[in-house]
C-alpha positions in Angstrom: -14.5 -4.2 16.3 -12.8 -6.5 13.8 -13.6 -6.2 10.1 -12.2 -8.1 7.1 -13.6 -6.8 3.9 -12.9 -8.7 0.7 -13.2 -7.2 -2.8 -12.1 -8.0 -6.3 -14.2 -11.0 -7.1 -16.2 -11.4 -10.3 -16.4 -13.2 -13.5 -13.3 -14.2 -15.4 -12.7 -16.3 -18.5 -10.5 -19.4 -18.3 -6.9 -18.3 -18.5 -7.8 -14.9 -17.2 -6.7 -13.1 -14.0 -8.3 -11.5 -11.0 -6.8 -9.8 -7.9 -8.6 -10.2 -4.6 -8.1 -7.7 -1.7 -8.9 -8.1 1.9 -8.8 -4.9 4.0 -8.5 -5.5 7.7 -9.4 -3.2 10.6 -9.6 -3.6 14.4 -6.6 -5.9 14.6 -2.8 -5.4 14.9 -2.5 -6.6 11.3 1.3 -7.0 11.1 1.3 -9.8 13.7 -1.5 -11.9 12.1 -1.1 -14.8 9.8 -3.4 -14.0 6.8 -4.9 -16.6 4.6 -7.3 -17.1 1.7 -9.8 -19.9 1.8 -12.4 -20.9 -0.8 -15.6 -22.9 -0.8 -17.1 -24.3 -4.0 -20.8 -25.4 -4.1 -21.2 -28.8 -2.4 -17.6 -28.8 -1.2 -15.8 -28.1 2.0 -13.9 -24.9 2.6 -10.3 -25.3 1.7 -7.1 -23.4 2.5 -5.8 -21.8 -0.7 -2.8 -19.7 0.5 -1.2 -18.3 3.6 1.2 -15.6 4.4 2.8 -15.4 7.8 3.6 -12.2 9.7 7.2 -12.5 8.6 6.2 -12.9 4.9 6.6 -16.6 4.3 4.0 -18.1 2.1 2.3 -21.5 1.4 -0.1 -22.6 -1.2 -2.3 -25.6 -1.9 -0.9 -27.7 -4.7 -3.7 -26.9 -7.1 -2.8 -23.2 -7.3 1.0 -23.3 -7.1 2.5 -21.3 -9.9 -0.8 -19.6 -10.6 -1.7 -17.7 -7.5 0.3 -15.3 -5.4 -0.5 -14.0 -1.9 1.0 -10.8 -0.6 0.4 -8.3 2.2 0.9 -4.6 2.8 1.1 -4.0 6.5 1.0 -0.2 6.0 -2.4 -0.6 4.3 -3.5 -3.5 6.5 -4.4 -5.4 3.4 -3.7 -8.9 2.0 -4.0 -9.7 -1.7 -4.4 -12.8 -3.8 -3.3 -12.4 -7.4 -4.9 -15.2 -9.4 -3.6 -15.9 -12.9 -4.3 -18.7 -15.4 -7.7 -19.1 -13.9 -9.6 -22.4 -14.4 -13.3 -23.3 -14.0 -12.3 -25.3 -11.0 -11.2 -22.1 -9.3 -14.9 -21.1 -9.1 -15.8 -20.6 -5.5 -16.5 -18.0 -2.8 -13.2 -16.8 -1.5 -12.8 -15.9 2.2 -10.1 -13.9 4.0 -9.0 -15.2 7.4 -6.8 -13.5 10.0 -5.3 -15.7 12.8 -3.1 -15.0 15.8 -2.9 -17.3 18.8 -6.5 -18.3 19.6 -8.0 -15.4 17.7 -9.5 -16.1 14.2 -11.5 -13.7 12.1 -13.3 -14.2 8.8 -14.5 -11.9 6.0 -17.9 -12.2 4.4 -16.5 -13.7 1.2 -16.3 -12.7 -2.5 -17.6 -14.7 -5.4 -15.1 -15.8 -8.1 -16.6 -17.4 -11.2 -14.5 -18.7 -14.0 -16.5 -19.4 -17.1 -16.5 -18.8 -20.8 
């Protein structure tokens, strides 16, 4: 059974940092494209960052230069390092694993940026 378990969310001050983790099980992790999405209250879920099986990355413009996605295939874990956080980054962050027609989601972790 596939499980994606996010952790690392919480409360951060503007300008602060958080590191999210997503531990995957039940999939051949190394072949999956891994992504982080977020959904703020009253807004649609948006793609934040993606890392391909080969390691190439893409980011939404609003987080470029501030967020960094990485993966550790040995630990079957994907990370999202978030620096210079802004109140607009407040959302529930979701991990997604996708390969071919298979797509799996984690349960989400809340990130709140507030002073």
